[in-house]
Every structure is written in C-alpha cells, then in structure tokens.
C-alpha positions in Angstrom: 110.6 113.4 161.8 111.8 116.2 164.0 110.6 119.6 165.0 113.3 121.2 162.9 112.6 119.1 159.8 111.6 121.0 156.6 108.0 120.7 155.6 108.9 119.1 152.3 110.9 116.4 154.0 108.2 115.7 156.6 105.5 115.5 153.9 107.6 113.2 151.8 108.1 110.8 154.7 104.5 111.1 155.7 103.2 110.5 152.2 105.5 107.5 151.7 104.3 106.0 155.0 100.6 106.2 154.1 100.8 105.6 150.4 98.7 102.4 150.9 95.8 104.5 152.2 95.2 106.1 148.8 94.0 109.3 150.3 92.8 112.2 148.2 94.4 115.6 148.9 91.2 116.7 150.6 91.3 113.6 152.9 94.9 114.2 153.7 94.3 117.8 154.6 91.4 116.7 156.9 93.6 114.1 158.6 96.3 116.7 159.2 93.8 119.3 160.5 94.6 121.9 157.9 92.6 123.4 155.0 93.0 122.1 151.5 94.5 125.5 150.6 97.1 125.1 153.4 97.9 121.6 152.3 98.5 122.8 148.7 100.5 125.8 150.0 102.8 123.7 152.3 103.6 121.4 149.4 104.7 124.3 147.2 106.9 126.0 149.8 109.7 123.5 150.6 111.7 125.8 152.9 108.9 126.0 155.5 109.7 124.3 158.8 107.1 122.0 160.3 105.4 123.2 163.4 104.9 121.0 166.5 101.1 120.4 166.2 101.4 119.3 162.6 104.4 117.2 163.4 102.6 115.5 166.2 99.6 114.8 164.0 101.8 113.4 161.2 103.8 111.3 163.7 100.7 109.8 165.3 99.2 108.9 161.9 102.6 107.4 161.0 102.4 105.3 164.2 98.8 104.2 163.4 100.0 103.1 160.0 102.9 101.1 161.5 100.6 99.4 164.1 98.1 98.7 161.3 100.8 97.1 159.2 101.8 94.9 162.2 98.3 93.6 162.9 97.4 93.0 159.2 98.3 89.6 157.8 100.3 89.8 154.6 98.1 91.3 151.8 95.3 92.3 154.2 96.3 95.9 155.0 93.6 97.3 152.8 90.9 95.1 154.4 92.0 96.2 157.9 92.0 99.8 157.0 88.7 99.9 155.1 86.6 97.2 156.6 83.9 98.3 159.1 84.2 97.0 162.6 81.0 96.7 164.6 82.5 97.1 168.1 83.9 100.1 169.9 85.8 102.3 169.2 84.8 102.1 165.5 81.1 101.3 166.0 80.4 100.3 162.4 83.0 102.4 160.7 86.3 101.5 159.1 89.6 102.8 160.6 90.0 105.1 157.6 86.4 106.4 157.9 86.7 106.9 161.7 89.9 108.9 161.3 88.6 111.1 158.6 85.3 111.8 160.5 87.2 112.4 163.7 90.3 114.3 162.7 91.9 115.1 166.0 94.8 113.9 168.2 92.5 112.3 170.8 90.8 110.1 168.2 94.1 109.2 166.7 95.3 108.1 170.1 92.2 106.0 170.6 92.8 104.1 167.3 96.5 103.7 168.0 95.9 102.3 171.5 93.1 100.0 170.1 95.5 98.7 167.5 98.3 98.2 170.1 95.8 96.3 172.2 95.2 93.9 169.3 99.0 93.3 169.1 99.2 92.2 172.8 
C-alpha cells in the first residue's frame, strides 16, 4: 500500500489480508477509525485516494495479521485471534476484542509488538 494508492485498491488489499477475521462492516469501520457511513462511502467511490492516517491504520492492522499468521500453528489462526488471554496486554480479552474495543494506533502497536515478542 502507498500514500498514492486509490482507496478501492487499498481496501481490496486490506480486506483480502484480513478475510480470516470475518469482520462485520461495522467492526471494520471501528478498526479503521471511521464511521460506518464513511466506510460505505469509501467503498462506493473508487477514485478516492487514501489519506495517510487511514493508510497507516490499514498497514498496521495488516502487519498484525501477518504477525498473527506467523505465531499461529497451521489451522489455529482463528483460535489465536479469538481466544481470550489472561495476561497483559489483553487482560482477559481476545486479540480481536481488544482491537475493536481499543481502535487506535497506539493499541495496534501494543498488539503488534506483543505478537513480535512471541516470535522471538
């Protein structure tokens, strides 16, 4: 993804990368930090260019997805995404739940760094 990428291309790549998450349109808009109306609107106007904050959000969620794929044994992606973890940073929430309840770049970085720590 790049700053000059068209919104339709960015959304297609983003949606393809997180298809295993099985997000509703509302959950996707929450993760992207936009309203449900804006999410519907950007899907229907393919000539829009993606802005930097939205690009950064999509890119970080993409990186979380990639890290999650790397730490999940074959066939266990859904478990790793949706299983509650008792310890910090999740404190009893699943990764999916944590990200939806904390839809901001700082929270996304926390989860990404946590997943990268598991890989080490």
